[in-house]
C-alpha positions in Angstrom: -3.4 -31.9 -1.6 -0.8 -32.5 1.1 2.9 -31.7 1.0 5.2 -34.6 0.4 8.5 -33.5 1.9 9.0 -33.2 5.7 11.1 -30.1 5.0 8.1 -28.2 3.5 5.7 -29.7 6.0 7.8 -28.3 8.8 8.0 -24.9 7.1 4.2 -24.8 6.7 3.8 -25.8 10.3 6.1 -23.0 11.5 4.3 -20.4 9.3 0.8 -21.6 10.4 1.9 -21.3 14.1 3.0 -17.7 13.4 -0.3 -16.9 11.5 -2.5 -18.4 14.2 -0.8 -16.2 16.8 -1.4 -13.0 14.9 -4.6 -13.5 12.8 -8.2 -14.6 13.1 -8.9 -18.3 12.4 -10.5 -17.5 9.0 -7.7 -15.2 7.9 -5.1 -17.6 9.2 -6.6 -20.4 7.2 -6.5 -18.2 4.1 -2.8 -17.4 4.5 -1.8 -20.9 5.3 -3.7 -22.2 2.3 -1.9 -19.8 0.0 1.5 -20.7 1.4 0.7 -24.4 1.0 -0.1 -23.9 -2.7 3.3 -22.2 -3.2 5.2 -25.0 -1.5 3.3 -27.6 -3.5 4.4 -25.7 -6.6 8.0 -25.8 -5.5 7.7 -29.6 -4.8 6.2 -30.1 -8.3 9.2 -28.3 -9.8 11.6 -30.4 -7.6 12.7 -27.2 -5.9 13.2 -28.6 -2.4 15.2 -25.9 -0.7 13.6 -22.6 0.1 17.0 -21.0 0.2 17.5 -21.8 -3.4 14.3 -20.1 -4.7 15.5 -17.4 -7.1 13.9 -14.8 -9.3 13.6 -17.2 -12.2 11.5 -19.6 -10.0 9.4 -16.7 -8.7 8.8 -15.5 -12.3 7.6 -19.0 -13.1 5.3 -19.0 -10.1 3.9 -15.6 -11.1 3.2 -16.9 -14.6 1.5 -19.8 -13.0 -0.8 -17.5 -10.9 -1.7 -15.3 -13.9 -2.6 -18.2 -16.2 -4.0 -20.7 -13.8 -7.7 -21.4 -14.3 -10.2 -21.0 -11.5 -11.2 -24.3 -9.8 -14.9 -23.7 -9.7 -15.6 -21.1 -12.4 -14.4 -20.2 -15.8 -11.5 -17.8 -16.3 -8.2 -17.2 -14.6 -7.5 -16.2 -11.0 -9.0 -12.9 -9.9 -7.0 -9.9 -9.1 -7.7 -10.3 -5.3 -6.5 -14.0 -5.4 -3.2 -13.1 -7.1 -2.5 -10.3 -4.7 -3.4 -12.5 -1.8 -0.7 -14.9 -2.9 1.9 -12.2 -3.2 1.2 -10.7 0.2 1.2 -14.2 1.8 4.6 -15.0 0.3 6.1 -11.8 1.6 4.9 -12.8 5.1 6.2 -16.3 4.6 9.6 -15.0 3.5 9.9 -12.6 6.5 8.8 -15.3 9.0 11.3 -17.8 7.6 14.0 -15.2 7.7 13.2 -14.4 11.3 13.3 -18.1 12.2 16.7 -18.4 10.4 15.2 -21.1 8.2 16.4 -19.1 5.2 19.3 -16.7 5.0 17.8 -14.1 2.7 14.3 -13.0 1.7 12.6 -14.8 -1.2 12.6 -12.4 -4.2 8.8 -11.9 -4.3 7.7 -9.9 -7.4 6.9 -6.3 -6.4 3.4 -5.0 -7.0 2.4 -3.4 -10.3 -0.3 -0.9 -10.2 -2.8 0.0 -12.9 -2.9 3.6 -14.1 -5.7 6.0 -14.8 -5.9 9.6 -14.1 -6.5 10.7 -10.5 -9.9 11.9 -11.5 -10.9 8.6 -13.0 -9.6 6.7 -10.0 -11.4 8.8 -7.5 -14.6 8.4 -9.5 -14.4 4.6 -9.7 -11.6 3.1 -7.6 -13.0 -0.4 -7.7 -13.0 -0.7 -11.5 -10.5 -3.2 -12.8 -10.7 -2.0 -16.4 -7.4 -0.4 -16.2 -5.0 -0.2 -19.2 -1.7 1.4 -18.1 0.7 0.7 -15.3 0.1 2.6 -12.0 3.3 3.0 -10.1 3.9 3.0 -6.4 6.9 3.9 -4.3 9.0 1.6 -2.2 9.4 2.5 1.5 12.9 3.7 0.8 11.6 6.0 -2.0 8.9 7.4 0.3 11.6 8.3 2.8 13.7 9.9 0.0 10.7 12.0 -1.1 10.0 13.1 2.4 13.6 14.1 2.9 13.4 16.5 0.0 10.5 18.4 1.4 11.4 22.1 2.0 8.8 23.1 4.5 6.3 21.9 7.0 3.4 22.2 4.5 5.1 19.8 2.1 6.0 17.4 5.0 2.4 17.4 6.1 1.2 16.6 2.6 3.3 13.5 2.6 2.3 12.7 6.2 -1.4 12.6 5.3 -1.5 11.6 1.7 0.8 8.6 2.3 0.5 8.1 6.1 -3.3 8.2 6.2 -4.1 7.4 2.5 -6.5 10.3 1.9 -7.9 10.9 -1.5 -7.0 14.1 -3.3 -10.4 15.6 -2.8 -10.3 14.7 0.9 -7.0 16.4 1.3 -8.3 19.6 -0.3 -11.4 19.7 1.9 -9.7 18.5 5.1 -10.5 20.9 8.1 -8.1 21.6 11.0 -10.6 20.2 13.5 -10.5 16.8 11.7 -6.9 16.2 12.8 -6.7 14.8 16.3 -3.1 15.3 17.5 -3.7 13.7 20.9 -5.1 10.4 19.6 -3.1 10.4 16.4 -6.1 10.2 14.1 -7.6 12.0 11.1 -11.4 11.9 10.7 -12.6 12.1 7.1 -16.1 13.5 7.0 -18.4 12.9 4.1 -15.7 11.0 2.1 -16.5 9.1 -1.0 -20.1 7.7 -0.8 -20.8 10.3 1.9 -19.2 8.1 4.5 -17.2 9.2 7.5 -14.1 7.2 8.7 -11.3 7.7 11.1 -7.7 6.7 10.1 -4.6 6.5 12.3 -1.5 8.7 12.0 1.9 7.3 13.1 3.6 9.0 16.0 6.3 10.3 13.6 3.8 11.9 11.3 1.8 13.4 14.2 4.9 15.4 15.1 5.2 16.5 11.5 1.6 17.8 11.6 2.1 19.5 14.9 5.0 21.5 13.4 2.8 22.5 10.4 0.0 23.4 12.7 2.2 26.0 14.5 3.1 27.5 11.1 -0.6 27.6 10.2 -1.6 29.3 13.4 1.0 31.9 12.9 -0.3 32.7 9.4 -3.9 32.9 10.6 -2.8 35.3 13.5 -0.8 37.5 11.1 -3.7 37.7 8.7 -6.4 37.8 11.3 -8.1 35.0 9.4 -10.5 32.3 10.5 -9.8 29.9 7.7 -10.5 26.4 8.9 -8.9 24.5 5.9 -6.0 22.3 7.0 -4.0 23.0 3.9 -3.5 26.6 3.1 -0.9 28.8 1.5 1.1 31.7 3.0 -1.7 34.1 2.1 -4.2 32.0 4.1 -6.0 30.6 1.0 -7.1 27.0 0.8 -4.8 24.9 -1.4 -6.8 23.1 -4.1 -6.4 19.4 -5.0 -4.6 20.3 -8.2 -2.2 22.6 -6.4 -1.5 19.9 -3.8 -0.7 17.6 -6.7 1.7 20.2 -8.2 3.3 20.6 -4.8 4.0 16.8 -4.7 5.5 16.9 -8.2 7.9 19.7 -7.2 9.0 17.6 -4.2 9.6 14.6 -6.4 11.5 16.6 -9.0 13.8 17.7 -6.2 14.9 14.2 -5.5 16.7 14.0 -8.8 16.1 10.2 -8.6 15.3 9.1 -12.2 13.6 5.9 -11.0 11.2 7.9 -8.9 10.7 10.5 -11.6 9.9 7.8 -14.2 7.0 6.6 -12.0 5.1 9.9 -12.5 3.8 9.8 -8.9 0.6 11.6 -8.0 -1.3 11.9 -4.8 -3.4 8.9 -5.7 -0.2 6.9 -6.2 0.7 7.6 -2.6 -2.7 6.2 -1.6 -1.9 3.1 -3.6 1.5 3.0 -2.0 0.3 2.9 1.6 -2.3 0.2 0.8 0.4 -2.0 -0.7 2.8 -1.4 2.2 0.0 -2.2 4.7 -0.7 -5.5 3.1 2.9 -6.3 2.7 3.2 -5.8 6.5 0.4 -8.3 7.0 -2.7 -6.2 7.2 -5.8 -7.9 6.2 -7.9 -6.8 3.2 -10.7 -5.9 5.6 -8.4 -3.5 7.5 -7.1 -1.9 4.3 -10.6 -1.6 3.1 -11.7 0.3 6.2 -8.4 2.4 6.3 -9.0 3.6 2.7 -12.8 4.1 3.1 -13.8 1.5 0.5 -17.1 -0.3 0.2 -15.8 -3.6 -1.1 -12.7 -5.7 -0.3 -12.1 -6.1 -4.0 -11.5 -2.4 -4.2 -8.6 -2.4 -1.9 -7.0 -5.4 -3.5 -6.7 -3.5 -6.8 -3.9 -1.5 -5.2 -1.6 -4.5 -4.7 -2.4 -6.6 -7.8 -0.5 -7.4 -10.9 -2.2 -8.7 -14.0 0.2 -7.5 -16.7 3.0 -9.8 -17.9 5.7 -7.2 -17.2 7.6 -8.3 -14.1 9.2 -6.0 -11.6 11.2 -7.6 -8.8 11.9 -6.4 -5.4 15.6 -5.8 -4.8 
């Protein structure tokens, strides 16, 4: 179905030009198709100015996504399709803002995560049979948590758990030689499914890890120890996954931010958080899948999906 108004036709053309320049043809067609459906929805609702799209309209569109039947099969839209729409709309909003076609970002609903225990999630991350809400942090909240770290060990935990999206078990078994400071990479050996993957570290977090490495070397020298675990305490002992989680909880408690505290963030929530932030920034499902070490694209889309009727909107 084609758009009727020249206003939305031009907006879609602008967005398609941007997507074609940054994505593959297949991926570009996907994003453009999702944007077209959104603009068709606005036309149908006689909402003919993108600047006037408010939260109420976006709530209506979200309800449309969660209740709309599939075109070729029974049932409603899949988790991956809903998330694809939300991620596309964020890209559309940012692109239109950069082009000065709109004066403020469209209030796209923020992602709602589905909650299980870290143990259950690590056992079966691609199961969609979740019952509670799994929370994620905004980018500003991640920064706030990082600013309340007291030492280089805590900063490094955030750097790798969030920055590289490692699972709790992978954090606990990470070895010093798996961190490549020169290339800015972490190699996860024998991850879930006995697979090895290499994930990037931002330049900022590389410096954080270098500072921690100096502390770590000093501890090993003082104890005359050859411990190769990346995360270790002042006594040179490896830090378990449970203790790393407790460390994170202490950092979060320090923020005193009730909104963050109410989210009950765990290490696995940080993994969810980076996946959502990557997709919001325009990363493809395939990239996020490889980044997180998943076998299926549907697994990575779980992290940025919302199937519950509760609505949380980005400020």
